[in-house]
PDB file with one MODEL, atoms N, CA, C and O in Angstrom:
MODEL        1
ATOM      1  N   MET A   1      47.723  19.804 -32.986  1.00  0.00           N
ATOM      2  CA  MET A   1      46.398  20.228 -32.336  1.00  0.00           C
ATOM      3  C   MET A   1      45.485  19.230 -32.521  1.00  0.00           C
ATOM      4  O   MET A   1      45.387  18.640 -33.597  1.00  0.00           O
ATOM      5  N   GLN A   2      44.707  18.951 -31.430  1.00  0.00           N
ATOM      6  CA  GLN A   2      43.540  17.740 -31.396  1.00  0.00           C
ATOM      7  C   GLN A   2      42.347  18.439 -31.990  1.00  0.00           C
ATOM      8  O   GLN A   2      42.268  19.663 -32.088  1.00  0.00           O
ATOM      9  N   CYS A   3      41.410  17.575 -32.385  1.00  0.00           N
ATOM     10  CA  CYS A   3      40.207  17.792 -33.078  1.00  0.00           C
ATOM     11  C   CYS A   3      39.204  18.675 -31.893  1.00  0.00           C
ATOM     12  O   CYS A   3      38.458  19.569 -32.291  1.00  0.00           O
ATOM     13  N   ASP A   4      39.267  18.407 -30.817  1.00  0.00           N
ATOM     14  CA  ASP A   4      38.504  19.246 -29.828  1.00  0.00           C
ATOM     15  C   ASP A   4      38.855  20.621 -29.812  1.00  0.00           C
ATOM     16  O   ASP A   4      37.975  21.480 -29.867  1.00  0.00           O
ATOM     17  N   ARG A   5      40.017  20.899 -29.746  1.00  0.00           N
ATOM     18  CA  ARG A   5      40.632  22.188 -29.815  1.00  0.00           C
ATOM     19  C   ARG A   5      40.490  22.953 -31.159  1.00  0.00           C
ATOM     20  O   ARG A   5      40.201  24.149 -31.184  1.00  0.00           O
ATOM     21  N   ALA A   6      40.722  22.152 -32.361  1.00  0.00           N
ATOM     22  CA  ALA A   6      40.447  22.834 -33.506  1.00  0.00           C
ATOM     23  C   ALA A   6      38.987  23.129 -33.765  1.00  0.00           C
ATOM     24  O   ALA A   6      38.705  24.127 -34.427  1.00  0.00           O
ATOM     25  N   ARG A   7      37.987  22.297 -33.270  1.00  0.00           N
ATOM     26  CA  ARG A   7      36.696  22.706 -33.590  1.00  0.00           C
ATOM     27  C   ARG A   7      36.251  24.019 -32.677  1.00  0.00           C
ATOM     28  O   ARG A   7      35.221  24.657 -32.896  1.00  0.00           O
ATOM     29  N   GLU A   8      37.029  24.265 -31.805  1.00  0.00           N
ATOM     30  CA  GLU A   8      36.774  25.607 -30.913  1.00  0.00           C
ATOM     31  C   GLU A   8      37.007  26.646 -31.808  1.00  0.00           C
ATOM     32  O   GLU A   8      36.273  27.633 -31.753  1.00  0.00           O
ATOM     33  N   PHE A   9      38.045  26.580 -32.749  1.00  0.00           N
ATOM     34  CA  PHE A   9      38.344  27.634 -33.666  1.00  0.00           C
ATOM     35  C   PHE A   9      37.779  27.640 -35.022  1.00  0.00           C
ATOM     36  O   PHE A   9      38.016  28.586 -35.773  1.00  0.00           O
ATOM     37  N   LEU A  10      37.057  26.661 -35.384  1.00  0.00           N
ATOM     38  CA  LEU A  10      36.659  26.697 -36.725  1.00  0.00           C
ATOM     39  C   LEU A  10      35.453  27.886 -37.075  1.00  0.00           C
ATOM     40  O   LEU A  10      35.299  28.212 -38.253  1.00  0.00           O
ATOM     41  N   SER A  11      34.845  28.339 -36.301  1.00  0.00           N
ATOM     42  CA  SER A  11      33.999  29.627 -36.688  1.00  0.00           C
ATOM     43  C   SER A  11      34.986  30.826 -36.843  1.00  0.00           C
ATOM     44  O   SER A  11      34.865  31.583 -37.807  1.00  0.00           O
ATOM     45  N   ALA A  12      35.928  31.002 -35.940  1.00  0.00           N
ATOM     46  CA  ALA A  12      36.956  32.289 -36.046  1.00  0.00           C
ATOM     47  C   ALA A  12      37.766  31.975 -37.328  1.00  0.00           C
ATOM     48  O   ALA A  12      38.165  32.890 -38.048  1.00  0.00           O
ATOM     49  N   TYR A  13      38.008  30.654 -37.607  1.00  0.00           N
ATOM     50  CA  TYR A  13      38.829  30.346 -38.883  1.00  0.00           C
ATOM     51  C   TYR A  13      38.179  30.755 -40.137  1.00  0.00           C
ATOM     52  O   TYR A  13      38.721  31.365 -41.059  1.00  0.00           O
ATOM     53  N   ARG A  14      36.763  30.292 -40.063  1.00  0.00           N
ATOM     54  CA  ARG A  14      35.898  30.465 -41.268  1.00  0.00           C
ATOM     55  C   ARG A  14      35.669  32.082 -41.482  1.00  0.00           C
ATOM     56  O   ARG A  14      35.398  32.546 -42.590  1.00  0.00           O
ATOM     57  N   ASP A  15      35.780  32.718 -40.546  1.00  0.00           N
ATOM     58  CA  ASP A  15      35.444  34.180 -40.489  1.00  0.00           C
ATOM     59  C   ASP A  15      36.789  35.113 -40.584  1.00  0.00           C
ATOM     60  O   ASP A  15      36.799  36.342 -40.515  1.00  0.00           O
ATOM     61  N   ASP A  16      37.928  34.248 -40.757  1.00  0.00           N
ATOM     62  CA  ASP A  16      39.265  34.918 -40.838  1.00  0.00           C
ATOM     63  C   ASP A  16      39.435  35.912 -39.568  1.00  0.00           C
ATOM     64  O   ASP A  16      39.748  37.095 -39.695  1.00  0.00           O
ATOM     65  N   GLU A  17      39.204  35.319 -38.416  1.00  0.00           N
ATOM     66  CA  GLU A  17      39.376  36.172 -37.268  1.00  0.00           C
ATOM     67  C   GLU A  17      40.626  35.668 -36.406  1.00  0.00           C
ATOM     68  O   GLU A  17      40.884  36.214 -35.333  1.00  0.00           O
ATOM     69  N   LEU A  18      41.324  34.709 -36.856  1.00  0.00           N
ATOM     70  CA  LEU A  18      42.339  34.197 -36.098  1.00  0.00           C
ATOM     71  C   LEU A  18      43.675  34.832 -36.336  1.00  0.00           C
ATOM     72  O   LEU A  18      43.875  35.340 -37.439  1.00  0.00           O
ATOM     73  N   GLY A  19      44.643  34.857 -35.389  1.00  0.00           N
ATOM     74  CA  GLY A  19      45.889  35.462 -35.558  1.00  0.00           C
ATOM     75  C   GLY A  19      46.654  34.345 -36.399  1.00  0.00           C
ATOM     76  O   GLY A  19      46.189  33.222 -36.596  1.00  0.00           O
ATOM     77  N   PRO A  20      47.980  34.829 -36.906  1.00  0.00           N
ATOM     78  CA  PRO A  20      48.662  33.931 -37.885  1.00  0.00           C
ATOM     79  C   PRO A  20      49.036  32.780 -37.256  1.00  0.00           C
ATOM     80  O   PRO A  20      49.029  31.776 -37.968  1.00  0.00           O
ATOM     81  N   ASP A  21      49.432  32.621 -35.875  1.00  0.00           N
ATOM     82  CA  ASP A  21      49.859  31.278 -35.401  1.00  0.00           C
ATOM     83  C   ASP A  21      48.721  30.398 -35.186  1.00  0.00           C
ATOM     84  O   ASP A  21      48.858  29.180 -35.302  1.00  0.00           O
ATOM     85  N   GLU A  22      47.516  30.970 -34.857  1.00  0.00           N
ATOM     86  CA  GLU A  22      46.319  30.107 -34.549  1.00  0.00           C
ATOM     87  C   GLU A  22      45.808  29.501 -36.057  1.00  0.00           C
ATOM     88  O   GLU A  22      45.545  28.332 -36.338  1.00  0.00           O
ATOM     89  N   ARG A  23      45.765  30.600 -36.853  1.00  0.00           N
ATOM     90  CA  ARG A  23      45.404  29.987 -38.138  1.00  0.00           C
ATOM     91  C   ARG A  23      46.279  28.949 -38.881  1.00  0.00           C
ATOM     92  O   ARG A  23      45.906  27.917 -39.439  1.00  0.00           O
ATOM     93  N   HIS A  24      47.531  29.456 -38.762  1.00  0.00           N
ATOM     94  CA  HIS A  24      48.435  28.114 -39.201  1.00  0.00           C
ATOM     95  C   HIS A  24      48.236  26.874 -38.534  1.00  0.00           C
ATOM     96  O   HIS A  24      48.181  25.878 -39.255  1.00  0.00           O
ATOM     97  N   ALA A  25      48.113  26.724 -37.262  1.00  0.00           N
ATOM     98  CA  ALA A  25      47.743  25.599 -36.627  1.00  0.00           C
ATOM     99  C   ALA A  25      46.492  24.871 -36.973  1.00  0.00           C
ATOM    100  O   ALA A  25      46.457  23.660 -37.187  1.00  0.00           O
ATOM    101  N   VAL A  26      45.506  25.641 -37.016  1.00  0.00           N
ATOM    102  CA  VAL A  26      44.134  25.172 -37.559  1.00  0.00           C
ATOM    103  C   VAL A  26      44.301  24.637 -38.909  1.00  0.00           C
ATOM    104  O   VAL A  26      43.929  23.498 -39.191  1.00  0.00           O
ATOM    105  N   THR A  27      44.936  25.548 -39.882  1.00  0.00           N
ATOM    106  CA  THR A  27      44.898  25.005 -41.223  1.00  0.00           C
ATOM    107  C   THR A  27      45.684  23.661 -41.292  1.00  0.00           C
ATOM    108  O   THR A  27      45.271  22.748 -42.008  1.00  0.00           O
ATOM    109  N   GLY A  28      46.812  23.542 -40.548  1.00  0.00           N
ATOM    110  CA  GLY A  28      47.525  22.370 -40.597  1.00  0.00           C
ATOM    111  C   GLY A  28      46.560  21.172 -40.128  1.00  0.00           C
ATOM    112  O   GLY A  28      46.522  20.147 -40.808  1.00  0.00           O
ATOM    113  N   HIS A  29      45.921  21.279 -39.177  1.00  0.00           N
ATOM    114  CA  HIS A  29      45.077  20.242 -38.560  1.00  0.00           C
ATOM    115  C   HIS A  29      43.850  19.833 -39.471  1.00  0.00           C
ATOM    116  O   HIS A  29      43.428  18.684 -39.603  1.00  0.00           O
ATOM    117  N   ILE A  30      43.386  20.891 -40.035  1.00  0.00           N
ATOM    118  CA  ILE A  30      42.244  20.739 -41.067  1.00  0.00           C
ATOM    119  C   ILE A  30      42.710  19.752 -42.376  1.00  0.00           C
ATOM    120  O   ILE A  30      42.063  18.827 -42.867  1.00  0.00           O
ATOM    121  N   GLU A  31      43.969  20.230 -42.751  1.00  0.00           N
ATOM    122  CA  GLU A  31      44.518  19.509 -43.975  1.00  0.00           C
ATOM    123  C   GLU A  31      44.595  18.182 -43.649  1.00  0.00           C
ATOM    124  O   GLU A  31      44.432  17.357 -44.548  1.00  0.00           O
ATOM    125  N   GLY A  32      44.814  17.819 -42.520  1.00  0.00           N
ATOM    126  CA  GLY A  32      45.304  16.356 -42.079  1.00  0.00           C
ATOM    127  C   GLY A  32      44.091  15.593 -41.547  1.00  0.00           C
ATOM    128  O   GLY A  32      44.172  14.370 -41.440  1.00  0.00           O
ATOM    129  N   CYS A  33      42.988  16.228 -41.212  1.00  0.00           N
ATOM    130  CA  CYS A  33      41.811  15.643 -40.474  1.00  0.00           C
ATOM    131  C   CYS A  33      40.458  15.738 -41.289  1.00  0.00           C
ATOM    132  O   CYS A  33      39.822  16.791 -41.326  1.00  0.00           O
ATOM    133  N   LYS A  34      40.101  14.734 -41.858  1.00  0.00           N
ATOM    134  CA  LYS A  34      39.026  14.622 -42.720  1.00  0.00           C
ATOM    135  C   LYS A  34      37.800  15.050 -41.957  1.00  0.00           C
ATOM    136  O   LYS A  34      36.993  15.813 -42.488  1.00  0.00           O
ATOM    137  N   THR A  35      37.622  14.588 -40.722  1.00  0.00           N
ATOM    138  CA  THR A  35      36.419  15.033 -39.859  1.00  0.00           C
ATOM    139  C   THR A  35      36.363  16.485 -39.597  1.00  0.00           C
ATOM    140  O   THR A  35      35.265  17.039 -39.551  1.00  0.00           O
ATOM    141  N   CYS A  36      37.394  17.107 -39.433  1.00  0.00           N
ATOM    142  CA  CYS A  36      37.319  18.643 -39.064  1.00  0.00           C
ATOM    143  C   CYS A  36      37.268  19.324 -40.345  1.00  0.00           C
ATOM    144  O   CYS A  36      36.751  20.441 -40.339  1.00  0.00           O
ATOM    145  N   ASN A  37      37.753  18.815 -41.553  1.00  0.00           N
ATOM    146  CA  ASN A  37      37.697  19.403 -42.882  1.00  0.00           C
ATOM    147  C   ASN A  37      36.180  19.234 -43.248  1.00  0.00           C
ATOM    148  O   ASN A  37      35.693  20.227 -43.787  1.00  0.00           O
ATOM    149  N   ASP A  38      35.385  18.220 -43.068  1.00  0.00           N
ATOM    150  CA  ASP A  38      34.095  17.925 -43.359  1.00  0.00           C
ATOM    151  C   ASP A  38      33.121  18.920 -42.405  1.00  0.00           C
ATOM    152  O   ASP A  38      32.111  19.441 -42.878  1.00  0.00           O
ATOM    153  N   THR A  39      33.472  19.090 -41.240  1.00  0.00           N
ATOM    154  CA  THR A  39      32.781  19.955 -40.245  1.00  0.00           C
ATOM    155  C   THR A  39      32.801  21.294 -40.800  1.00  0.00           C
ATOM    156  O   THR A  39      31.740  21.908 -40.917  1.00  0.00           O
ATOM    157  N   LEU A  40      33.976  21.840 -41.176  1.00  0.00           N
ATOM    158  CA  LEU A  40      34.223  23.135 -41.683  1.00  0.00           C
ATOM    159  C   LEU A  40      33.370  23.390 -43.089  1.00  0.00           C
ATOM    160  O   LEU A  40      32.810  24.451 -43.364  1.00  0.00           O
ATOM    161  N   ALA A  41      33.387  22.195 -43.922  1.00  0.00           N
ATOM    162  CA  ALA A  41      32.594  22.289 -45.126  1.00  0.00           C
ATOM    163  C   ALA A  41      31.111  22.602 -44.778  1.00  0.00           C
ATOM    164  O   ALA A  41      30.489  23.575 -45.205  1.00  0.00           O
ATOM    165  N   ASP A  42      30.663  21.710 -44.000  1.00  0.00           N
ATOM    166  CA  ASP A  42      29.299  21.781 -43.556  1.00  0.00           C
ATOM    167  C   ASP A  42      28.816  23.201 -42.912  1.00  0.00           C
ATOM    168  O   ASP A  42      27.743  23.738 -43.185  1.00  0.00           O
ATOM    169  N   ASP A  43      29.749  23.692 -42.052  1.00  0.00           N
ATOM    170  CA  ASP A  43      29.519  24.902 -41.590  1.00  0.00           C
ATOM    171  C   ASP A  43      29.464  26.011 -42.730  1.00  0.00           C
ATOM    172  O   ASP A  43      28.613  26.897 -42.659  1.00  0.00           O
ATOM    173  N   GLU A  44      30.218  25.969 -43.601  1.00  0.00           N
ATOM    174  CA  GLU A  44      30.149  26.897 -44.790  1.00  0.00           C
ATOM    175  C   GLU A  44      28.961  26.754 -45.684  1.00  0.00           C
ATOM    176  O   GLU A  44      28.334  27.714 -46.132  1.00  0.00           O
ATOM    177  N   ARG A  45      28.684  25.471 -45.921  1.00  0.00           N
ATOM    178  CA  ARG A  45      27.451  25.234 -46.463  1.00  0.00           C
ATOM    179  C   ARG A  45      26.252  25.732 -45.889  1.00  0.00           C
ATOM    180  O   ARG A  45      25.425  26.289 -46.613  1.00  0.00           O
ATOM    181  N   ILE A  46      26.056  25.589 -44.617  1.00  0.00           N
ATOM    182  CA  ILE A  46      25.052  26.067 -43.749  1.00  0.00           C
ATOM    183  C   ILE A  46      24.911  27.488 -43.968  1.00  0.00           C
ATOM    184  O   ILE A  46      23.827  27.963 -44.307  1.00  0.00           O
ATOM    185  N   GLY A  47      26.075  28.284 -43.771  1.00  0.00           N
ATOM    186  CA  GLY A  47      26.177  29.676 -43.842  1.00  0.00           C
ATOM    187  C   GLY A  47      25.766  30.216 -45.213  1.00  0.00           C
ATOM    188  O   GLY A  47      25.189  31.302 -45.255  1.00  0.00           O
ATOM    189  N   ARG A  48      25.998  29.596 -46.241  1.00  0.00           N
ATOM    190  CA  ARG A  48      25.688  29.807 -47.542  1.00  0.00           C
ATOM    191  C   ARG A  48      24.102  29.951 -47.710  1.00  0.00           C
ATOM    192  O   ARG A  48      23.498  30.927 -48.154  1.00  0.00           O
ATOM    193  N   PHE A  49      23.576  28.741 -47.246  1.00  0.00           N
ATOM    194  CA  PHE A  49      22.158  28.457 -47.231  1.00  0.00           C
ATOM    195  C   PHE A  49      21.311  29.470 -46.427  1.00  0.00           C
ATOM    196  O   PHE A  49      20.195  29.817 -46.812  1.00  0.00           O
ATOM    197  N   VAL A  50      21.872  29.915 -45.326  1.00  0.00           N
ATOM    198  CA  VAL A  50      21.209  30.831 -44.281  1.00  0.00           C
ATOM    199  C   VAL A  50      21.220  32.252 -44.960  1.00  0.00           C
ATOM    200  O   VAL A  50      20.298  33.040 -44.750  1.00  0.00           O
ATOM    201  N   LYS A  51      22.302  32.568 -45.794  1.00  0.00           N
ATOM    202  CA  LYS A  51      22.403  33.956 -46.450  1.00  0.00           C
ATOM    203  C   LYS A  51      21.335  33.987 -47.564  1.00  0.00           C
ATOM    204  O   LYS A  51      20.595  34.953 -47.747  1.00  0.00           O
ATOM    205  N   ARG A  52      21.315  32.774 -48.345  1.00  0.00           N
ATOM    206  CA  ARG A  52      20.193  32.855 -49.481  1.00  0.00           C
ATOM    207  C   ARG A  52      18.612  32.920 -48.781  1.00  0.00           C
ATOM    208  O   ARG A  52      17.647  33.239 -49.476  1.00  0.00           O
ATOM    209  N   LEU A  53      18.497  32.640 -47.581  1.00  0.00           N
ATOM    210  CA  LEU A  53      17.125  32.918 -47.153  1.00  0.00           C
ATOM    211  C   LEU A  53      16.795  34.270 -46.912  1.00  0.00           C
ATOM    212  O   LEU A  53      15.605  34.570 -46.820  1.00  0.00           O
ATOM    213  N   GLY A  54      17.752  35.206 -46.787  1.00  0.00           N
ATOM    214  CA  GLY A  54      17.412  36.641 -46.647  1.00  0.00           C
ATOM    215  C   GLY A  54      16.911  36.947 -45.315  1.00  0.00           C
ATOM    216  O   GLY A  54      16.948  36.169 -44.362  1.00  0.00           O
ATOM    217  N   ARG A  55      16.423  38.169 -45.308  1.00  0.00           N
ATOM    218  CA  ARG A  55      15.626  38.549 -44.012  1.00  0.00           C
ATOM    219  C   ARG A  55      14.338  38.902 -44.335  1.00  0.00           C
ATOM    220  O   ARG A  55      14.036  39.540 -45.344  1.00  0.00           O
ATOM    221  N   VAL A  56      13.443  38.432 -43.361  1.00  0.00           N
ATOM    222  CA  VAL A  56      12.068  38.558 -43.503  1.00  0.00           C
ATOM    223  C   VAL A  56      11.609  39.301 -42.415  1.00  0.00           C
ATOM    224  O   VAL A  56      11.922  39.011 -41.260  1.00  0.00           O
ATOM    225  N   PRO A  57      10.762  40.405 -42.759  1.00  0.00           N
ATOM    226  CA  PRO A  57      10.550  41.379 -41.534  1.00  0.00           C
ATOM    227  C   PRO A  57       9.600  40.502 -40.413  1.00  0.00           C
ATOM    228  O   PRO A  57       9.018  39.513 -40.856  1.00  0.00           O
ATOM    229  N   PRO A  58       9.464  40.787 -39.223  1.00  0.00           N
ATOM    230  CA  PRO A  58       8.666  39.959 -38.351  1.00  0.00           C
ATOM    231  C   PRO A  58       7.371  40.533 -38.550  1.00  0.00           C
ATOM    232  O   PRO A  58       7.191  41.632 -39.074  1.00  0.00           O
ATOM    233  N   PRO A  59       6.272  39.607 -38.028  1.00  0.00           N
ATOM    234  CA  PRO A  59       4.919  39.903 -38.209  1.00  0.00           C
ATOM    235  C   PRO A  59       4.723  41.136 -37.108  1.00  0.00           C
ATOM    236  O   PRO A  59       5.341  41.186 -36.044  1.00  0.00           O
ATOM    237  N   PRO A  60       3.806  42.068 -37.532  1.00  0.00           N
ATOM    238  CA  PRO A  60       3.431  43.128 -36.590  1.00  0.00           C
ATOM    239  C   PRO A  60       2.921  42.673 -35.100  1.00  0.00           C
ATOM    240  O   PRO A  60       3.078  43.435 -34.146  1.00  0.00           O
ATOM    241  N   ALA A  61       2.317  41.422 -34.954  1.00  0.00           N
ATOM    242  CA  ALA A  61       1.738  40.870 -33.829  1.00  0.00           C
ATOM    243  C   ALA A  61       3.195  40.702 -32.908  1.00  0.00           C
ATOM    244  O   ALA A  61       3.162  40.899 -31.693  1.00  0.00           O
ATOM    245  N   LEU A  62       4.155  40.412 -33.437  1.00  0.00           N
ATOM    246  CA  LEU A  62       5.288  40.102 -32.559  1.00  0.00           C
ATOM    247  C   LEU A  62       5.738  41.315 -31.702  1.00  0.00           C
ATOM    248  O   LEU A  62       6.313  41.105 -30.634  1.00  0.00           O
ATOM    249  N   ALA A  63       5.503  42.539 -32.122  1.00  0.00           N
ATOM    250  CA  ALA A  63       5.762  43.731 -31.333  1.00  0.00           C
ATOM    251  C   ALA A  63       5.159  43.779 -30.082  1.00  0.00           C
ATOM    252  O   ALA A  63       5.749  44.249 -29.110  1.00  0.00           O
ATOM    253  N   SER A  64       3.932  43.291 -30.023  1.00  0.00           N
ATOM    254  CA  SER A  64       3.138  43.420 -28.842  1.00  0.00           C
ATOM    255  C   SER A  64       3.703  42.368 -27.795  1.00  0.00           C
ATOM    256  O   SER A  64       3.192  42.271 -26.680  1.00  0.00           O
TER     257      SER A  64
ENDMDL
END
């Protein structure tokens, strides 16, 4: 699998939404590709950061 193809699957891979064949192919690529492995790690870090932010109610003025 090439990097550009693997990157298309990273979000679904992270969310455990791939079928077994696709997951196996992406796992194999990530294990051998530092760039894609780092991209996945960055995506996971960003996801954890966003979750920690929590939800903030919108200001009332936004309704209008």
